[in-house]
N, CA, C and O atoms as a Maestro MAE file, in Angstrom:
{
 s_m_m2io_version
 :::
 2.0.0
}

f_m_ct {
 s_m_title
 :::
 protein
 m_atom[356] {
  # First column is atom index #
  i_m_mmod_type
  r_m_x_coord
  r_m_y_coord
  r_m_z_coord
  i_m_residue_number
  s_m_chain_name
  s_m_pdb_residue_name
  s_m_pdb_atom_name
  i_m_atomic_number
  :::
  1 25 12.163 -4.772 23.367 1 A "MET " " N  " 7
  2 3 13.588 -4.127 22.887 1 A "MET " " CA " 6
  3 2 13.320 -3.109 21.749 1 A "MET " " C  " 6
  4 15 12.624 -3.457 20.795 1 A "MET " " O  " 8
  5 25 13.770 -2.045 21.807 2 A "ALA " " N  " 7
  6 3 13.362 -1.000 20.878 2 A "ALA " " CA " 6
  7 2 14.886 -0.921 20.042 2 A "ALA " " C  " 6
  8 15 15.989 -1.106 20.556 2 A "ALA " " O  " 8
  9 25 14.606 -0.602 18.655 3 A "ARG " " N  " 7
  10 3 15.922 -0.432 17.616 3 A "ARG " " CA " 6
  11 2 16.061 1.096 17.750 3 A "ARG " " C  " 6
  12 15 15.158 1.931 17.801 3 A "ARG " " O  " 8
  13 25 17.584 1.301 17.803 4 A "TYR " " N  " 7
  14 3 18.148 2.662 17.612 4 A "TYR " " CA " 6
  15 2 19.271 2.681 16.652 4 A "TYR " " C  " 6
  16 15 20.122 1.803 16.516 4 A "TYR " " O  " 8
  17 25 19.147 3.998 15.886 5 A "HIS " " N  " 7
  18 3 20.058 4.254 14.885 5 A "HIS " " CA " 6
  19 2 21.031 5.141 14.994 5 A "HIS " " C  " 6
  20 15 20.664 6.316 14.976 5 A "HIS " " O  " 8
  21 25 22.473 4.876 15.130 6 A "PHE " " N  " 7
  22 3 23.511 5.712 15.612 6 A "PHE " " CA " 6
  23 2 24.028 6.484 14.471 6 A "PHE " " C  " 6
  24 15 24.907 5.871 13.866 6 A "PHE " " O  " 8
  25 25 23.760 7.590 14.018 7 A "HIS " " N  " 7
  26 3 24.321 8.220 12.629 7 A "HIS " " CA " 6
  27 2 25.389 9.028 12.975 7 A "HIS " " C  " 6
  28 15 25.377 9.687 14.015 7 A "HIS " " O  " 8
  29 25 26.228 9.034 12.264 8 A "LEU " " N  " 7
  30 3 27.703 10.045 12.158 8 A "LEU " " CA " 6
  31 2 27.580 11.339 11.641 8 A "LEU " " C  " 6
  32 15 27.328 11.502 10.447 8 A "LEU " " O  " 8
  33 25 27.733 12.282 12.415 9 A "LEU " " N  " 7
  34 3 27.580 13.565 11.529 9 A "LEU " " CA " 6
  35 2 29.104 14.285 11.900 9 A "LEU " " C  " 6
  36 15 29.516 14.540 13.032 9 A "LEU " " O  " 8
  37 25 29.660 14.479 10.869 10 A "ASP " " N  " 7
  38 3 31.074 15.062 10.869 10 A "ASP " " CA " 6
  39 2 31.217 16.069 9.552 10 A "ASP " " C  " 6
  40 15 30.296 16.520 8.870 10 A "ASP " " O  " 8
  41 25 32.712 16.296 9.390 11 A "ARG " " N  " 7
  42 3 32.800 17.177 8.562 11 A "ARG " " CA " 6
  43 2 32.406 16.664 7.022 11 A "ARG " " C  " 6
  44 15 32.110 17.518 6.187 11 A "ARG " " O  " 8
  45 25 32.409 15.533 6.739 12 A "SER " " N  " 7
  46 3 32.226 14.730 5.525 12 A "SER " " CA " 6
  47 2 30.635 14.713 5.240 12 A "SER " " C  " 6
  48 15 30.143 14.315 4.184 12 A "SER " " O  " 8
  49 25 29.959 15.172 6.267 13 A "GLY " " N  " 7
  50 3 28.273 14.972 6.134 13 A "GLY " " CA " 6
  51 2 27.689 14.053 7.127 13 A "GLY " " C  " 6
  52 15 27.989 14.102 8.320 13 A "GLY " " O  " 8
  53 25 26.881 13.244 6.639 14 A "MET " " N  " 7
  54 3 26.170 12.336 7.516 14 A "MET " " CA " 6
  55 2 26.361 10.976 7.140 14 A "MET " " C  " 6
  56 15 26.094 10.735 5.963 14 A "MET " " O  " 8
  57 25 26.769 9.994 7.867 15 A "LEU " " N  " 7
  58 3 26.864 8.753 7.538 15 A "LEU " " CA " 6
  59 2 25.845 7.973 8.250 15 A "LEU " " C  " 6
  60 15 26.095 7.743 9.433 15 A "LEU " " O  " 8
  61 25 24.596 7.456 7.701 16 A "SER " " N  " 7
  62 3 23.351 6.945 8.374 16 A "SER " " CA " 6
  63 2 23.650 5.491 8.764 16 A "SER " " C  " 6
  64 15 24.327 4.778 8.023 16 A "SER " " O  " 8
  65 25 23.157 5.060 9.904 17 A "ASP " " N  " 7
  66 3 22.919 3.743 10.256 17 A "ASP " " CA " 6
  67 2 21.602 3.204 9.971 17 A "ASP " " C  " 6
  68 15 20.613 3.366 10.687 17 A "ASP " " O  " 8
  69 25 21.650 2.531 8.846 18 A "GLU " " N  " 7
  70 3 20.549 1.887 8.439 18 A "GLU " " CA " 6
  71 2 19.863 0.553 9.025 18 A "GLU " " C  " 6
  72 15 18.715 0.151 8.830 18 A "GLU " " O  " 8
  73 25 20.942 -0.049 9.836 19 A "GLU " " N  " 7
  74 3 20.522 -1.296 10.476 19 A "GLU " " CA " 6
  75 2 20.073 -0.982 11.805 19 A "GLU " " C  " 6
  76 15 18.952 -1.396 12.100 19 A "GLU " " O  " 8
  77 25 20.745 -0.309 12.700 20 A "GLY " " N  " 7
  78 3 20.339 0.102 14.050 20 A "GLY " " CA " 6
  79 2 20.834 -1.045 14.925 20 A "GLY " " C  " 6
  80 15 21.386 -2.056 14.489 20 A "GLY " " O  " 8
  81 25 20.574 -0.775 16.232 21 A "VAL " " N  " 7
  82 3 20.824 -1.740 17.419 21 A "VAL " " CA " 6
  83 2 19.699 -1.791 18.354 21 A "VAL " " C  " 6
  84 15 19.261 -0.740 18.821 21 A "VAL " " O  " 8
  85 25 19.155 -3.009 18.690 22 A "ALA " " N  " 7
  86 3 18.463 -3.277 19.743 22 A "ALA " " CA " 6
  87 2 18.793 -3.136 21.008 22 A "ALA " " C  " 6
  88 15 19.614 -3.906 21.507 22 A "ALA " " O  " 8
  89 25 18.149 -2.028 21.808 23 A "LEU " " N  " 7
  90 3 18.838 -2.106 23.018 23 A "LEU " " CA " 6
  91 2 17.713 -1.818 24.063 23 A "LEU " " C  " 6
  92 15 16.659 -1.319 23.667 23 A "LEU " " O  " 8
  93 25 17.899 -2.116 25.397 24 A "ASP " " N  " 7
  94 3 16.751 -2.330 26.439 24 A "ASP " " CA " 6
  95 2 16.230 -0.901 27.171 24 A "ASP " " C  " 6
  96 15 15.108 -0.676 27.624 24 A "ASP " " O  " 8
  97 25 17.459 0.032 27.141 25 A "SER " " N  " 7
  98 3 16.944 1.181 27.938 25 A "SER " " CA " 6
  99 2 17.662 2.556 27.125 25 A "SER " " C  " 6
  100 15 18.654 2.370 26.421 25 A "SER " " O  " 8
  101 25 17.204 3.627 27.253 26 A "LEU " " N  " 7
  102 3 17.861 5.038 26.880 26 A "LEU " " CA " 6
  103 2 19.271 5.070 27.485 26 A "LEU " " C  " 6
  104 15 20.199 5.566 26.846 26 A "LEU " " O  " 8
  105 25 19.476 4.464 28.905 27 A "ALA " " N  " 7
  106 3 20.692 4.530 29.478 27 A "ALA " " CA " 6
  107 2 21.510 3.599 28.585 27 A "ALA " " C  " 6
  108 15 22.670 3.969 28.409 27 A "ALA " " O  " 8
  109 25 21.158 2.521 28.015 28 A "ASP " " N  " 7
  110 3 21.926 1.786 27.077 28 A "ASP " " CA " 6
  111 2 22.464 2.472 25.987 28 A "ASP " " C  " 6
  112 15 23.618 2.295 25.598 28 A "ASP " " O  " 8
  113 25 21.476 3.441 25.354 29 A "VAL " " N  " 7
  114 3 21.647 4.195 24.224 29 A "VAL " " CA " 6
  115 2 22.750 5.138 24.388 29 A "VAL " " C  " 6
  116 15 23.624 5.220 23.526 29 A "VAL " " O  " 8
  117 25 22.760 5.881 25.484 30 A "LEU " " N  " 7
  118 3 23.705 6.848 26.012 30 A "LEU " " CA " 6
  119 2 25.176 6.223 26.030 30 A "LEU " " C  " 6
  120 15 26.168 6.676 25.459 30 A "LEU " " O  " 8
  121 25 25.094 5.229 26.717 31 A "ARG " " N  " 7
  122 3 26.454 4.524 26.974 31 A "ARG " " CA " 6
  123 2 27.135 4.111 25.684 31 A "ARG " " C  " 6
  124 15 28.338 4.291 25.494 31 A "ARG " " O  " 8
  125 25 26.262 3.513 24.747 32 A "LEU " " N  " 7
  126 3 26.705 3.165 23.249 32 A "LEU " " CA " 6
  127 2 26.940 4.187 22.420 32 A "LEU " " C  " 6
  128 15 27.876 4.078 21.628 32 A "LEU " " O  " 8
  129 25 26.123 5.410 22.437 33 A "ALA " " N  " 7
  130 3 26.526 6.661 21.771 33 A "ALA " " CA " 6
  131 2 27.950 7.312 22.378 33 A "ALA " " C  " 6
  132 15 28.741 7.867 21.616 33 A "ALA " " O  " 8
  133 25 28.165 7.212 23.597 34 A "LEU " " N  " 7
  134 3 29.478 7.756 24.155 34 A "LEU " " CA " 6
  135 2 30.523 6.604 23.719 34 A "LEU " " C  " 6
  136 15 31.555 6.937 23.137 34 A "LEU " " O  " 8
  137 25 30.317 5.572 23.933 35 A "ALA " " N  " 7
  138 3 31.509 4.430 23.360 35 A "ALA " " CA " 6
  139 2 31.809 4.695 21.658 35 A "ALA " " C  " 6
  140 15 32.938 4.631 21.173 35 A "ALA " " O  " 8
  141 25 30.765 4.952 21.003 36 A "ASN " " N  " 7
  142 3 31.150 5.034 19.702 36 A "ASN " " CA " 6
  143 2 31.849 6.497 19.420 36 A "ASN " " C  " 6
  144 15 32.880 6.412 18.752 36 A "ASN " " O  " 8
  145 25 31.553 7.519 19.725 37 A "ALA " " N  " 7
  146 3 32.157 8.920 19.883 37 A "ALA " " CA " 6
  147 2 33.572 8.701 20.050 37 A "ALA " " C  " 6
  148 15 34.487 9.043 19.300 37 A "ALA " " O  " 8
  149 25 33.616 8.063 21.176 38 A "ARG " " N  " 7
  150 3 35.081 8.016 21.777 38 A "ARG " " CA " 6
  151 2 36.040 7.097 21.045 38 A "ARG " " C  " 6
  152 15 37.245 7.327 20.943 38 A "ARG " " O  " 8
  153 25 35.343 5.913 20.483 39 A "ALA " " N  " 7
  154 3 36.210 5.053 19.545 39 A "ALA " " CA " 6
  155 2 36.401 5.656 18.301 39 A "ALA " " C  " 6
  156 15 37.459 5.411 17.721 39 A "ALA " " O  " 8
  157 25 35.409 6.555 17.662 40 A "LEU " " N  " 7
  158 3 35.781 7.530 16.477 40 A "LEU " " CA " 6
  159 2 36.763 8.143 16.473 40 A "LEU " " C  " 6
  160 15 37.599 8.086 15.570 40 A "LEU " " O  " 8
  161 25 36.870 9.080 17.825 41 A "MET " " N  " 7
  162 3 37.787 10.023 18.303 41 A "MET " " CA " 6
  163 2 38.996 9.321 18.002 41 A "MET " " C  " 6
  164 15 39.785 9.719 17.145 41 A "MET " " O  " 8
  165 25 39.181 8.179 18.756 42 A "SER " " N  " 7
  166 3 40.330 7.601 19.210 42 A "SER " " CA " 6
  167 2 41.215 7.142 17.843 42 A "SER " " C  " 6
  168 15 42.432 6.957 17.859 42 A "SER " " O  " 8
  169 25 40.373 7.003 16.697 43 A "GLU " " N  " 7
  170 3 40.761 6.547 15.524 43 A "GLU " " CA " 6
  171 2 41.480 7.763 14.994 43 A "GLU " " C  " 6
  172 15 42.561 7.619 14.424 43 A "GLU " " O  " 8
  173 25 41.009 8.790 15.132 44 A "ASP " " N  " 7
  174 3 41.577 10.057 14.831 44 A "ASP " " CA " 6
  175 2 42.724 10.438 15.327 44 A "ASP " " C  " 6
  176 15 43.659 10.793 14.608 44 A "ASP " " O  " 8
  177 25 42.778 10.403 16.727 45 A "VAL " " N  " 7
  178 3 44.206 10.685 17.273 45 A "VAL " " CA " 6
  179 2 45.487 9.700 16.821 45 A "VAL " " C  " 6
  180 15 46.654 10.042 16.628 45 A "VAL " " O  " 8
  181 25 44.853 8.286 16.708 46 A "ALA " " N  " 7
  182 3 45.940 7.794 16.074 46 A "ALA " " CA " 6
  183 2 46.561 8.245 14.722 46 A "ALA " " C  " 6
  184 15 47.637 7.904 14.231 46 A "ALA " " O  " 8
  185 25 45.624 9.091 14.247 47 A "ASN " " N  " 7
  186 3 46.264 9.502 12.708 47 A "ASN " " CA " 6
  187 2 46.791 10.880 13.194 47 A "ASN " " C  " 6
  188 15 47.292 11.549 12.290 47 A "ASN " " O  " 8
  189 25 46.786 11.380 14.279 48 A "GLY " " N  " 7
  190 3 47.489 12.707 14.740 48 A "GLY " " CA " 6
  191 2 46.277 13.936 14.274 48 A "GLY " " C  " 6
  192 15 46.639 15.006 13.784 48 A "GLY " " O  " 8
  193 25 44.835 13.605 14.504 49 A "VAL " " N  " 7
  194 3 43.833 14.582 14.210 49 A "VAL " " CA " 6
  195 2 42.836 14.459 15.624 49 A "VAL " " C  " 6
  196 15 42.661 13.381 16.191 49 A "VAL " " O  " 8
  197 25 42.339 15.501 15.996 50 A "LEU " " N  " 7
  198 3 41.270 15.297 16.836 50 A "LEU " " CA " 6
  199 2 40.334 16.376 16.382 50 A "LEU " " C  " 6
  200 15 40.670 17.558 16.454 50 A "LEU " " O  " 8
  201 25 39.091 15.977 15.885 51 A "ASP " " N  " 7
  202 3 38.166 16.839 15.429 51 A "ASP " " CA " 6
  203 2 36.999 16.652 16.170 51 A "ASP " " C  " 6
  204 15 36.234 15.701 16.012 51 A "ASP " " O  " 8
  205 25 36.838 17.685 17.097 52 A "LEU " " N  " 7
  206 3 35.621 17.612 18.244 52 A "LEU " " CA " 6
  207 2 34.365 18.410 17.667 52 A "LEU " " C  " 6
  208 15 33.508 18.857 18.430 52 A "LEU " " O  " 8
  209 25 34.289 18.585 16.124 53 A "ASN " " N  " 7
  210 3 33.215 19.079 15.653 53 A "ASN " " CA " 6
  211 2 32.062 18.035 15.047 53 A "ASN " " C  " 6
  212 15 31.077 18.367 14.387 53 A "ASN " " O  " 8
  213 25 32.396 16.853 15.395 54 A "GLY " " N  " 7
  214 3 31.326 15.704 14.978 54 A "GLY " " CA " 6
  215 2 30.113 15.592 16.019 54 A "GLY " " C  " 6
  216 15 30.076 16.373 16.969 54 A "GLY " " O  " 8
  217 25 29.111 14.610 15.836 55 A "ALA " " N  " 7
  218 3 28.326 14.198 16.714 55 A "ALA " " CA " 6
  219 2 27.709 13.072 16.343 55 A "ALA " " C  " 6
  220 15 27.653 12.935 15.121 55 A "ALA " " O  " 8
  221 25 27.180 12.141 17.039 56 A "ILE " " N  " 7
  222 3 26.384 11.100 17.206 56 A "ILE " " CA " 6
  223 2 24.882 11.380 17.282 56 A "ILE " " C  " 6
  224 15 24.382 11.714 18.357 56 A "ILE " " O  " 8
  225 25 24.044 11.237 16.013 57 A "GLN " " N  " 7
  226 3 22.670 11.562 16.349 57 A "GLN " " CA " 6
  227 2 22.082 10.230 16.580 57 A "GLN " " C  " 6
  228 15 22.462 9.306 15.860 57 A "GLN " " O  " 8
  229 25 21.249 10.032 17.447 58 A "VAL " " N  " 7
  230 3 20.547 8.506 17.556 58 A "VAL " " CA " 6
  231 2 18.798 9.093 17.319 58 A "VAL " " C  " 6
  232 15 18.133 10.038 17.742 58 A "VAL " " O  " 8
  233 25 18.596 8.070 16.516 59 A "THR " " N  " 7
  234 3 17.124 8.049 16.244 59 A "THR " " CA " 6
  235 2 16.497 6.736 16.549 59 A "THR " " C  " 6
  236 15 17.141 5.701 16.727 59 A "THR " " O  " 8
  237 25 15.095 6.847 16.602 60 A "ASP " " N  " 7
  238 3 14.320 5.400 16.719 60 A "ASP " " CA " 6
  239 2 13.800 5.057 15.588 60 A "ASP " " C  " 6
  240 15 14.039 5.759 14.605 60 A "ASP " " O  " 8
  241 25 12.997 3.936 15.475 61 A "ASP " " N  " 7
  242 3 12.549 3.483 14.229 61 A "ASP " " CA " 6
  243 2 11.423 4.473 13.460 61 A "ASP " " C  " 6
  244 15 10.854 4.252 12.391 61 A "ASP " " O  " 8
  245 25 11.336 5.212 14.028 62 A "GLN " " N  " 7
  246 3 10.229 6.272 13.589 62 A "GLN " " CA " 6
  247 2 11.238 7.500 12.953 62 A "GLN " " C  " 6
  248 15 10.730 8.520 12.488 62 A "GLN " " O  " 8
  249 25 12.429 7.335 12.974 63 A "SER " " N  " 7
  250 3 13.115 8.571 12.625 63 A "SER " " CA " 6
  251 2 13.385 9.604 13.505 63 A "SER " " C  " 6
  252 15 14.178 10.490 13.189 63 A "SER " " O  " 8
  253 25 12.685 9.591 14.820 64 A "ARG " " N  " 7
  254 3 12.566 10.707 15.569 64 A "ARG " " CA " 6
  255 2 14.137 10.731 16.465 64 A "ARG " " C  " 6
  256 15 14.692 9.790 17.034 64 A "ARG " " O  " 8
  257 25 14.543 12.051 16.348 65 A "THR " " N  " 7
  258 3 15.853 12.093 16.924 65 A "THR " " CA " 6
  259 2 15.741 12.077 18.579 65 A "THR " " C  " 6
  260 15 14.998 12.838 19.200 65 A "THR " " O  " 8
  261 25 16.388 11.329 19.037 66 A "LEU " " N  " 7
  262 3 16.422 11.228 20.596 66 A "LEU " " CA " 6
  263 2 17.488 11.865 21.410 66 A "LEU " " C  " 6
  264 15 17.413 12.380 22.525 66 A "LEU " " O  " 8
  265 25 18.572 11.705 20.547 67 A "LEU " " N  " 7
  266 3 19.683 12.284 21.295 67 A "LEU " " CA " 6
  267 2 20.648 12.713 20.406 67 A "LEU " " C  " 6
  268 15 21.011 11.835 19.624 67 A "LEU " " O  " 8
  269 25 21.310 14.063 20.251 68 A "ILE " " N  " 7
  270 3 22.475 14.155 19.604 68 A "ILE " " CA " 6
  271 2 23.629 14.492 20.606 68 A "ILE " " C  " 6
  272 15 23.580 15.380 21.457 68 A "ILE " " O  " 8
  273 25 24.548 13.744 20.399 69 A "LEU " " N  " 7
  274 3 26.045 13.745 21.217 69 A "LEU " " CA " 6
  275 2 26.859 14.451 20.500 69 A "LEU " " C  " 6
  276 15 27.167 14.042 19.381 69 A "LEU " " O  " 8
  277 25 27.421 15.774 21.046 70 A "PRO " " N  " 7
  278 3 28.592 16.352 20.501 70 A "PRO " " CA " 6
  279 2 29.707 15.741 20.791 70 A "PRO " " C  " 6
  280 15 29.944 15.519 21.979 70 A "PRO " " O  " 8
  281 25 30.639 15.333 19.780 71 A "PHE " " N  " 7
  282 3 32.041 14.809 20.393 71 A "PHE " " CA " 6
  283 2 32.690 15.458 21.634 71 A "PHE " " C  " 6
  284 15 33.205 14.816 22.549 71 A "PHE " " O  " 8
  285 25 32.602 16.876 21.559 72 A "GLU " " N  " 7
  286 3 33.040 17.341 22.619 72 A "GLU " " CA " 6
  287 2 32.403 17.178 24.119 72 A "GLU " " C  " 6
  288 15 32.982 17.490 25.159 72 A "GLU " " O  " 8
  289 25 31.169 16.656 24.015 73 A "ASP " " N  " 7
  290 3 30.607 16.369 25.270 73 A "ASP " " CA " 6
  291 2 30.959 14.984 25.798 73 A "ASP " " C  " 6
  292 15 30.688 14.552 26.919 73 A "ASP " " O  " 8
  293 25 31.663 14.296 24.728 74 A "ALA " " N  " 7
  294 3 31.857 12.802 25.228 74 A "ALA " " CA " 6
  295 2 33.249 12.697 25.778 74 A "ALA " " C  " 6
  296 15 33.677 11.589 26.104 74 A "ALA " " O  " 8
  297 25 34.005 13.808 25.905 75 A "VAL " " N  " 7
  298 3 35.047 13.672 26.615 75 A "VAL " " CA " 6
  299 2 35.537 14.931 27.283 75 A "VAL " " C  " 6
  300 15 35.133 16.012 26.853 75 A "VAL " " O  " 8
  301 25 36.412 14.879 28.345 76 A "THR " " N  " 7
  302 3 36.924 15.689 29.182 76 A "THR " " CA " 6
  303 2 38.081 16.318 28.458 76 A "THR " " C  " 6
  304 15 38.843 15.546 27.875 76 A "THR " " O  " 8
  305 25 38.329 17.646 28.409 77 A "LEU " " N  " 7
  306 3 39.497 17.935 27.645 77 A "LEU " " CA " 6
  307 2 40.676 18.478 28.989 77 A "LEU " " C  " 6
  308 15 40.327 19.241 29.890 77 A "LEU " " O  " 8
  309 25 41.716 18.046 28.892 78 A "VAL " " N  " 7
  310 3 42.714 18.262 29.911 78 A "VAL " " CA " 6
  311 2 43.991 19.129 29.089 78 A "VAL " " C  " 6
  312 15 44.710 18.430 28.375 78 A "VAL " " O  " 8
  313 25 44.252 20.391 29.150 79 A "SER " " N  " 7
  314 3 45.305 20.921 28.709 79 A "SER " " CA " 6
  315 2 46.407 20.888 29.639 79 A "SER " " C  " 6
  316 15 46.195 21.127 30.828 79 A "SER " " O  " 8
  317 25 47.754 20.569 29.145 80 A "ALA " " N  " 7
  318 3 48.754 20.733 29.894 80 A "ALA " " CA " 6
  319 2 50.114 21.036 29.218 80 A "ALA " " C  " 6
  320 15 50.276 20.611 28.074 80 A "ALA " " O  " 8
  321 25 51.102 21.730 29.820 81 A "LYS " " N  " 7
  322 3 52.020 22.253 29.229 81 A "LYS " " CA " 6
  323 2 53.289 21.586 29.665 81 A "LYS " " C  " 6
  324 15 54.152 22.126 30.358 81 A "LYS " " O  " 8
  325 25 53.332 20.146 29.112 82 A "VAL " " N  " 7
  326 3 54.399 19.003 29.761 82 A "VAL " " CA " 6
  327 2 55.790 19.873 29.654 82 A "VAL " " C  " 6
  328 15 56.511 19.875 30.652 82 A "VAL " " O  " 8
  329 25 56.124 20.472 28.713 83 A "ALA " " N  " 7
  330 3 57.429 20.788 28.432 83 A "ALA " " CA " 6
  331 2 57.912 21.903 29.735 83 A "ALA " " C  " 6
  332 15 59.067 21.847 30.156 83 A "ALA " " O  " 8
  333 25 57.039 22.777 30.240 84 A "SER " " N  " 7
  334 3 57.198 23.823 31.449 84 A "SER " " CA " 6
  335 2 57.241 22.975 32.760 84 A "SER " " C  " 6
  336 15 57.775 23.419 33.777 84 A "SER " " O  " 8
  337 25 56.678 21.773 32.707 85 A "GLN " " N  " 7
  338 3 56.787 21.146 33.992 85 A "GLN " " CA " 6
  339 2 58.310 20.529 33.979 85 A "GLN " " C  " 6
  340 15 58.795 20.244 35.074 85 A "GLN " " O  " 8
  341 25 58.847 20.377 33.157 86 A "PHE " " N  " 7
  342 3 60.320 19.845 33.189 86 A "PHE " " CA " 6
  343 2 61.514 21.142 32.868 86 A "PHE " " C  " 6
  344 15 62.680 21.061 32.484 86 A "PHE " " O  " 8
  345 25 60.936 21.944 33.097 87 A "SER " " N  " 7
  346 3 62.089 23.281 32.658 87 A "SER " " CA " 6
  347 2 62.933 23.167 33.855 87 A "SER " " C  " 6
  348 15 62.554 22.840 34.980 87 A "SER " " O  " 8
  349 25 64.250 23.507 33.443 88 A "THR " " N  " 7
  350 3 65.318 23.377 34.645 88 A "THR " " CA " 6
  351 2 65.897 24.945 34.887 88 A "THR " " C  " 6
  352 15 67.094 25.118 35.115 88 A "THR " " O  " 8
  353 25 65.011 25.999 34.823 89 A "ASP " " N  " 7
  354 3 65.327 27.155 34.897 89 A "ASP " " CA " 6
  355 2 65.390 27.597 36.282 89 A "ASP " " C  " 6
  356 15 65.700 28.758 36.546 89 A "ASP " " O  " 8
  :::
 }
 m_bond[355] {
  # First column is bond index #
  i_m_from
  i_m_to
  i_m_order
  :::
  1 1 2 1
  2 2 3 1
  3 3 4 2
  4 3 5 1
  5 5 6 1
  6 6 7 1
  7 7 8 2
  8 7 9 1
  9 9 10 1
  10 10 11 1
  11 11 12 2
  12 11 13 1
  13 13 14 1
  14 14 15 1
  15 15 16 2
  16 15 17 1
  17 17 18 1
  18 18 19 1
  19 19 20 2
  20 19 21 1
  21 21 22 1
  22 22 23 1
  23 23 24 2
  24 23 25 1
  25 25 26 1
  26 26 27 1
  27 27 28 2
  28 27 29 1
  29 29 30 1
  30 30 31 1
  31 31 32 2
  32 31 33 1
  33 33 34 1
  34 34 35 1
  35 35 36 2
  36 35 37 1
  37 37 38 1
  38 38 39 1
  39 39 40 2
  40 39 41 1
  41 41 42 1
  42 42 43 1
  43 43 44 2
  44 43 45 1
  45 45 46 1
  46 46 47 1
  47 47 48 2
  48 47 49 1
  49 49 50 1
  50 50 51 1
  51 51 52 2
  52 51 53 1
  53 53 54 1
  54 54 55 1
  55 55 56 2
  56 55 57 1
  57 57 58 1
  58 58 59 1
  59 59 60 2
  60 59 61 1
  61 61 62 1
  62 62 63 1
  63 63 64 2
  64 63 65 1
  65 65 66 1
  66 66 67 1
  67 67 68 2
  68 67 69 1
  69 69 70 1
  70 70 71 1
  71 71 72 2
  72 71 73 1
  73 73 74 1
  74 74 75 1
  75 75 76 2
  76 75 77 1
  77 77 78 1
  78 78 79 1
  79 79 80 2
  80 79 81 1
  81 81 82 1
  82 82 83 1
  83 83 84 2
  84 83 85 1
  85 85 86 1
  86 86 87 1
  87 87 88 2
  88 87 89 1
  89 89 90 1
  90 90 91 1
  91 91 92 2
  92 91 93 1
  93 93 94 1
  94 94 95 1
  95 95 96 2
  96 95 97 1
  97 97 98 1
  98 98 99 1
  99 99 100 2
  100 99 101 1
  101 101 102 1
  102 102 103 1
  103 103 104 2
  104 103 105 1
  105 105 106 1
  106 106 107 1
  107 107 108 2
  108 107 109 1
  109 109 110 1
  110 110 111 1
  111 111 112 2
  112 111 113 1
  113 113 114 1
  114 114 115 1
  115 115 116 2
  116 115 117 1
  117 117 118 1
  118 118 119 1
  119 119 120 2
  120 119 121 1
  121 121 122 1
  122 122 123 1
  123 123 124 2
  124 123 125 1
  125 125 126 1
  126 126 127 1
  127 127 128 2
  128 127 129 1
  129 129 130 1
  130 130 131 1
  131 131 132 2
  132 131 133 1
  133 133 134 1
  134 134 135 1
  135 135 136 2
  136 135 137 1
  137 137 138 1
  138 138 139 1
  139 139 140 2
  140 139 141 1
  141 141 142 1
  142 142 143 1
  143 143 144 2
  144 143 145 1
  145 145 146 1
  146 146 147 1
  147 147 148 2
  148 147 149 1
  149 149 150 1
  150 150 151 1
  151 151 152 2
  152 151 153 1
  153 153 154 1
  154 154 155 1
  155 155 156 2
  156 155 157 1
  157 157 158 1
  158 158 159 1
  159 159 160 2
  160 159 161 1
  161 161 162 1
  162 162 163 1
  163 163 164 2
  164 163 165 1
  165 165 166 1
  166 166 167 1
  167 167 168 2
  168 167 169 1
  169 169 170 1
  170 170 171 1
  171 171 172 2
  172 171 173 1
  173 173 174 1
  174 174 175 1
  175 175 176 2
  176 175 177 1
  177 177 178 1
  178 178 179 1
  179 179 180 2
  180 179 181 1
  181 181 182 1
  182 182 183 1
  183 183 184 2
  184 183 185 1
  185 185 186 1
  186 186 187 1
  187 187 188 2
  188 187 189 1
  189 189 190 1
  190 190 191 1
  191 191 192 2
  192 191 193 1
  193 193 194 1
  194 194 195 1
  195 195 196 2
  196 195 197 1
  197 197 198 1
  198 198 199 1
  199 199 200 2
  200 199 201 1
  201 201 202 1
  202 202 203 1
  203 203 204 2
  204 203 205 1
  205 205 206 1
  206 206 207 1
  207 207 208 2
  208 207 209 1
  209 209 210 1
  210 210 211 1
  211 211 212 2
  212 211 213 1
  213 213 214 1
  214 214 215 1
  215 215 216 2
  216 215 217 1
  217 217 218 1
  218 218 219 1
  219 219 220 2
  220 219 221 1
  221 221 222 1
  222 222 223 1
  223 223 224 2
  224 223 225 1
  225 225 226 1
  226 226 227 1
  227 227 228 2
  228 227 229 1
  229 229 230 1
  230 230 231 1
  231 231 232 2
  232 231 233 1
  233 233 234 1
  234 234 235 1
  235 235 236 2
  236 235 237 1
  237 237 238 1
  238 238 239 1
  239 239 240 2
  240 239 241 1
  241 241 242 1
  242 242 243 1
  243 243 244 2
  244 243 245 1
  245 245 246 1
  246 246 247 1
  247 247 248 2
  248 247 249 1
  249 249 250 1
  250 250 251 1
  251 251 252 2
  252 251 253 1
  253 253 254 1
  254 254 255 1
  255 255 256 2
  256 255 257 1
  257 257 258 1
  258 258 259 1
  259 259 260 2
  260 259 261 1
  261 261 262 1
  262 262 263 1
  263 263 264 2
  264 263 265 1
  265 265 266 1
  266 266 267 1
  267 267 268 2
  268 267 269 1
  269 269 270 1
  270 270 271 1
  271 271 272 2
  272 271 273 1
  273 273 274 1
  274 274 275 1
  275 275 276 2
  276 275 277 1
  277 277 278 1
  278 278 279 1
  279 279 280 2
  280 279 281 1
  281 281 282 1
  282 282 283 1
  283 283 284 2
  284 283 285 1
  285 285 286 1
  286 286 287 1
  287 287 288 2
  288 287 289 1
  289 289 290 1
  290 290 291 1
  291 291 292 2
  292 291 293 1
  293 293 294 1
  294 294 295 1
  295 295 296 2
  296 295 297 1
  297 297 298 1
  298 298 299 1
  299 299 300 2
  300 299 301 1
  301 301 302 1
  302 302 303 1
  303 303 304 2
  304 303 305 1
  305 305 306 1
  306 306 307 1
  307 307 308 2
  308 307 309 1
  309 309 310 1
  310 310 311 1
  311 311 312 2
  312 311 313 1
  313 313 314 1
  314 314 315 1
  315 315 316 2
  316 315 317 1
  317 317 318 1
  318 318 319 1
  319 319 320 2
  320 319 321 1
  321 321 322 1
  322 322 323 1
  323 323 324 2
  324 323 325 1
  325 325 326 1
  326 326 327 1
  327 327 328 2
  328 327 329 1
  329 329 330 1
  330 330 331 1
  331 331 332 2
  332 331 333 1
  333 333 334 1
  334 334 335 1
  335 335 336 2
  336 335 337 1
  337 337 338 1
  338 338 339 1
  339 339 340 2
  340 339 341 1
  341 341 342 1
  342 342 343 1
  343 343 344 2
  344 343 345 1
  345 345 346 1
  346 346 347 1
  347 347 348 2
  348 347 349 1
  349 349 350 1
  350 350 351 1
  351 351 352 2
  352 351 353 1
  353 353 354 1
  354 354 355 1
  355 355 356 2
  :::
 }
}
């Protein structure tokens, strides 16, 4: 099992994951990166903000970058004008 580090890149800079997580496959790495990005964004949304400019950078134990997952790639944006759907005109 390899150890992977999930670093947060956002408007504040970089928050390094010094401990890392042991995972079996790169598919598991992608799943965890997606889950982490979505969890961070959901915390922001709960506070009334959604900043899609962040990313999760995944490195191995030799500090090689394996993946950079931009937050905007972790979600599908759906824009709807709810008020116009309920117009009585």
